[in-house]
N, C-alpha and C positions, 0 to 999 in steps of 0.2 A: 177830640183834639189830639194830635200826634205827640207822643212823648219824646223828649230829647234828653240826652245825657251829657255829662261833662267829660267823662273819661272816653278814651279812644283805645281800640285794640287793633291787633294785626288783622282781624277778620273784617275790619271796616273797608279794606281795599279789595275784598273778595266779593264775588256774587253771593247773594243771600242763601243760595242753595248749598254753598260750602259749609257755613256754620250750622245750618239747619240739619244737614246730614251728619255732621260731626256730633252735635249734641243729642240727636236722636239715637245714634249708635252708642255713645258713651253712657247715656241714661239707661237704655235698655240693658246693657251689659252690667252696669252697676246695680240695677234692681235685682238681677238674678244671681249675682256673684256673692253668694252667702258662704264665704270662706275667709278666715281671718286675714291672710296675707292680701287677698284681692280687695277686701273691704278697706284695709289700711292704705293700699295703693290708690284706691278710688278717693278716699278722704284726702290724702296728700295732694293728689292732682287737683281736686276741687278747691282745696284751700289755696294752693299756689296760684291758680288762675283767678280766684276771687281776690287775693291780695293785689294781683296785677291789674285786674279790670275794675274792681269795685273799690279798692283802697283798703287801708288798714282799719280805719275807723268803722266803716260799714261792716266789714267782715267780722271784726271782733265784737261789734255790737250785736250781730246775729248769733255769735257763739255764746253770748251770755244767756240766751234761752235754749240754745240747741244742746249745749253740754249738760245742763241739768236733765234734759230729756233722756240722754244716754244713761245717766245714773238712775233715773226713774225706771227705765225699761230693764236695766240690769238687776235692779232690786226687786221689781215686780215679777219678773219671769220665774224665778225660783219658787215664789210663793204660790203661783198658779200652775206651774208645771214641775211637779216633783219627779223628775226623771234624771237618770245618771247612775253612776256606780261609786263615785268618790264623795263621801259625806263630808260636807264643810261645816255644817252647824245643825243643831236640833233645837227648834223653837216649839216646845210643847209636843204636839203630835205632828208638826210640820217638819219634814226633813228637807234641808237645803243642800243641794249637790253642786259641786264645782262645775259640772257640765252645764247645768241649768244657768248658773251665773255667767259662764262663758258665752252661752247662746244668747242670753239677754244683752250682754255687753256688745256682742257682734251685731245683733239686730239693731241696737241703738245707734252704733257708729254707722251702720249701713243707711239708716234713716237720715242721719245728719249729712252723710255724703251725697245722697240723692237730692236732698233739699239744697245743698250747696250748688250742685250741678244745675238744678232748675234756676237758681238765682243767677248763676253765670250765664245761662242761656237767655234769661230775660234781659240781662245787661247788654248782650251782643245782638240778639234778635229783637230789635225794637219794633214798635207797632208798624211803622212805615215799611220796614224790611219784610215783615210777615205779610203785609198787604201786597207787596210787590211779588212775593212768591205765588200768591193765588190770583193775581190780577187777570191772567188769561185762562188758567185751568179752571178756576172756580169764581167767575165774575160775580155771581149772585151772593155767594157766601162772603166774598170780599166786601161787597157793597153793604151787606147787613152788618158785618163786623165793624166797618169804618163808621157807619151811621150810629151803631150802638155806642161806640166809643165817644161819639159827640153828643148823642141825645141823653144818655144816662146822667152825665154830670149836669147837663142843662135841666133835666127833670128835677134833680135834687135841688138845684138853685131855685127853680120856680116853686118847688114845694116850700122852701124856706120863705120865699116872697109871699106866697099865699098865706102861710101860717102867720107871718108878721102882720099882714093886712087884717086878718081876722082878729088878732090880738088887739089891734088898734080900734076895732069897731065895737061900739057899746052894745050893738044889737046881736053880736055873735054869741054863740054858746060858751059856757065856761071852759077854761083850759083843761084838756084831758078828757072832755066828754065825748061820747060817741057821735053826737050831732056835729061837733066841730070837725072830727075826723072825716065825716061824710061830706061836709062842705069842702074841705081841702081836696079830697079825692074827686069830687064832682068838678071842681074848677080845673084840676089838673087834667082830667079826662077831656073836658071841653077844649082846653088849650092844646092838648096833644092831637086831637082829631082835626082841629083847624090847621095845625102845622102839617099834618100828614097830607091833607088835600093840597096845600100850597107846595109841599115838596114833590108830590107826584106830578103836579102840573109843571113844575120847573124841570123835572127829569125828562118828561115827555118833550118839553120845548127844546131840550138839549140833545134829543135824539136817542134817549135810552130805549132799547128794545126795537129800534128801527131796523137793525140788521141782526143776523144770527151770531156773528162774531163781533165782539166789542173791542175797539182799539183802546190802548192804554199807554201811558207814559212810563217807561222803565228807565230809571236813572242809572242802573248798573247793567252793563252788557256782560254776557257770558263769554269769557275769553279762553284761550288755550291754557293759560295758567290755572284758571278755575277748573277746567276739565282734568288737568293733571293732579291738582289738589284733591278733587273728588275721588279720582281713581286711587290715589295713595291712601286717603282716609278709609275708603271702602275695603281695600286690601288689608290694611293694618287692623281695621275693626274685625274683619272676618277671621284673621289669624288670632287676634286676641280673644275673640269669642270662643273659638275652638279650644285654645289652651286654657281659658278660664273654665270651660265646661269640663275639661280633663281634670283640672285641679279640684273643682267642686265635687266631681263624681268620686274622687279618691278621699274626700274628707267627710267626716261625720262627727256630730257632737255626742250622740248617744249610741251605745251605753258608755263607751269610753272614747276619748279623743286620741287620734293617732298623733305621732310626733311630727312637727313641722320641720322640713328640711329645705335647704337651699336648692332652688330649681331655676334653670334658665328660662322656663316657660312663663315666668312672671315678667320678664323684660319687655316683650311686645306690649303687654297691657300697661306697664309703667310708661312706655314710650307714648302710647295713645293718650293716657291721661295727662302727661306733661307736654304734649304737642302744642297746645295753644299758648302755654306759658313760655316755652322756648321760642316759639314764633314771635310772640309779643316782645320778649326781651331782645331778640335779635334785631327786630325792627327799631326798637328804641336806641340800641347801640349804634345802629347804622345811621339813623337820623341825628344822633348826638355827635357822631364824627363828622357828618356833613355840615352841621351847623358850627 
């Protein structure tokens, strides 16, 4: 069953290839950008778009378990990686260095930023839009994905039905026994095999596999504006990736951390991370004025 969402973003008016390209680029850069400024920029961009696309409640609800994870990584890293030159504390024979604490904190923030970007991508790239992307290029994968999305919840519901039926039967094995589990699995297997035969017959009756190229319905057409948006995203991502690589190559945590200085090279990456939020806010202002 295709998932729906209540919120709308500026990417909804674009072809699915546009947000797919953007989030693929931003997530790849964020994963490898292990530098304090780049990590903070990525976190700020992910939070900003999460507030715009997912709302305050869902974003803050996720931060309740994400922020403790940052603290956990920051505390655990100095205990397992005693590296650095600036001693911060001494716990018995374990030396805790400031560089190790900084590395752990940076790694934790990076993890939260990447999780946020994945959540943002899941909000924009819904299941129907992902299926549309692979409808022609990967028809078999698209079919398997769509059927799995339908059949897995159906199998779980049927499992509950079979389990309830066995509980109501006085001849069934006791709850939690191995025999009862075998009965449930056997019934689900029989049910699934019967459904598979019916589905394959229905697919053949509808012409699946009759031709080498499968036709499909595409609700979103690829327009000139989409091509321009893709070109802009690719160019901005390429420039950002190059400058992020330069920033990361000049930074190191061990044995001592260099001093952070203001640099114009962070601006393209900041523009890339804030791009969907600015686009979304601009569209909201535009429609607010029209209404």
